[in-house]
C-alpha positions in Angstrom: -0.2 -18.3 37.1 0.8 -20.7 34.0 -2.6 -20.9 32.6 -3.3 -17.2 32.9 -0.2 -17.0 30.9 -1.1 -19.1 28.1 -4.8 -17.6 27.9 -3.0 -14.1 27.6 -0.8 -15.4 25.2 -3.6 -17.3 23.1 -5.8 -13.8 23.2 -2.7 -11.8 22.0 -2.1 -14.5 19.2 -5.7 -14.7 18.2 -5.8 -10.8 17.5 -2.5 -10.7 15.6 -3.9 -13.1 13.1 -7.5 -11.7 12.5 -8.2 -8.8 9.8 -8.7 -5.6 12.4 -8.0 -2.8 10.1 -10.5 0.2 10.1 -8.2 1.9 7.5 -5.8 1.5 4.7 -2.5 3.4 3.5 -2.0 2.8 0.1 1.7 3.7 -1.1 2.9 3.0 -5.0 6.5 3.7 -4.9 6.9 2.2 -8.6 6.9 3.9 -12.1 3.5 2.2 -12.9 0.0 2.8 -12.7 -1.4 -0.2 -10.5 -4.7 -1.6 -10.4 -6.5 -3.5 -7.6 -9.6 -4.0 -5.5 -10.0 -3.8 -1.6 -11.8 -6.7 0.2 -13.5 -5.6 3.1 -16.0 -7.3 6.2 -18.2 -6.2 8.3 -16.4 -8.3 11.0 -12.7 -9.3 11.3 -12.3 -12.1 9.1 -12.4 -14.7 7.9 -12.6 -13.8 3.7 -15.8 -15.4 3.4 -18.7 -13.3 3.2 -16.0 -10.3 2.1 -17.0 -7.4 -0.6 -15.1 -5.8 -2.7 -14.3 -2.4 -3.9 -14.6 -1.1 -7.6 -11.3 -1.4 -9.7 -9.3 1.4 -8.5 -6.7 3.0 -10.9 -3.5 4.0 -8.5 -0.8 6.5 -10.2 3.1 6.1 -9.5 4.6 8.1 -6.7 1.3 8.2 -5.1 -0.1 7.8 -1.1 -3.3 7.8 -0.3 -5.6 7.1 3.0 -8.4 5.4 3.1 -11.9 4.5 5.4 -14.3 2.0 3.5 -17.1 4.5 3.2 -14.3 6.6 0.9 -14.1 3.5 -1.3 -17.8 3.2 -1.8 -18.4 0.5 0.6 -20.5 0.7 3.4 -18.9 2.4 6.4 -16.5 1.3 9.3 -16.0 -2.0 7.4 -12.4 -4.0 8.2 -10.2 -4.1 5.6 -8.9 -7.9 4.9 -6.9 -8.4 1.4 -6.4 -6.6 -2.0 -7.0 -8.2 -5.3 -3.9 -6.6 -7.9 -4.2 -6.7 -11.6 -1.5 -6.5 -13.8 -2.9 -4.3 -16.6 -5.5 -1.5 -16.9 -9.1 -3.0 -18.3 -8.2 -2.0 -21.9 -5.7 -4.2 -22.7 -6.9 -7.6 -24.5 -4.1 -9.5 -23.3 -4.6 -12.5 -20.9 -5.6 -10.8 -17.2 -3.0 -12.0 -13.9 -4.1 -11.4 -11.1 -2.5 -11.8 -7.2 -4.4 -11.6 -3.9 -2.8 -10.4 -0.7 -4.0 -9.9 2.9 -4.2 -10.3 6.6 -2.8 -13.6 7.7 -6.9 -14.9 8.4 -7.2 -14.8 4.9 -4.6 -17.5 4.2 -3.3 -15.4 1.2 0.4 -14.1 1.4 1.6 -10.8 2.9 3.7 -10.2 -0.4 3.9 -11.1 -4.2 6.0 -10.7 -7.1 4.3 -9.0 -9.9 4.4 -6.9 -12.7 2.4 -4.0 -14.5 1.4 -3.3 -18.0 1.1 0.3 -18.8 -1.8 1.7 -21.0 -0.2 0.7 -24.3 -0.5 -2.9 -22.8 3.3 -3.1 -22.8 5.6 -4.1 -20.1 6.3 -1.3 -17.3 7.9 -2.8 -14.5 8.4 -6.0 -12.1 7.6 -5.0 -8.6 5.6 -6.0 -5.5 2.5 -5.7 -3.7 2.9 -6.0 -0.2 0.2 -6.1 2.6 1.2 -5.0 6.2 -1.7 -5.7 8.9 -2.8 -3.2 11.3 -0.4 -3.2 14.4 -3.7 -2.7 16.4 -7.0 -3.4 16.8 -9.0 -0.5 14.6 -6.0 0.4 13.1 -4.4 1.3 9.7 -3.0 -1.5 7.1 -1.1 -0.8 4.5 -1.0 -1.8 0.8 2.6 -1.2 -0.5 4.0 -1.2 -4.5 7.8 -1.2 -4.3 10.7 -2.6 -6.1 
């Protein structure tokens, strides 16, 4: 009985650390436009072999729902991480980036960050948070918030 319980716990732990999201909800509750790329894989984690979306500009106060096909990536991929940028591509100031993602990527789930506006001036300091999918095939969340 102990062996069975141990195996069941190990199986549960394995699924909780794997990238398993087939869809993504992105919320921007800041007052700044945010910029990011999404990383996906054809199979759950590790990060090696992941491919990236194009740079996405995301206005403040917006929520979007996406699958990988909607982002111009192959359909039915697993969402595993996000690469966040502090500024629009038109700024000439040094670019700062942060990676966040599922635990299997070893990236943090939350990072403090800041955004520059289109005039390349500080807009706001805030956080980027990745919430892994609660179940296999579920929805991960990327949240930009204060």
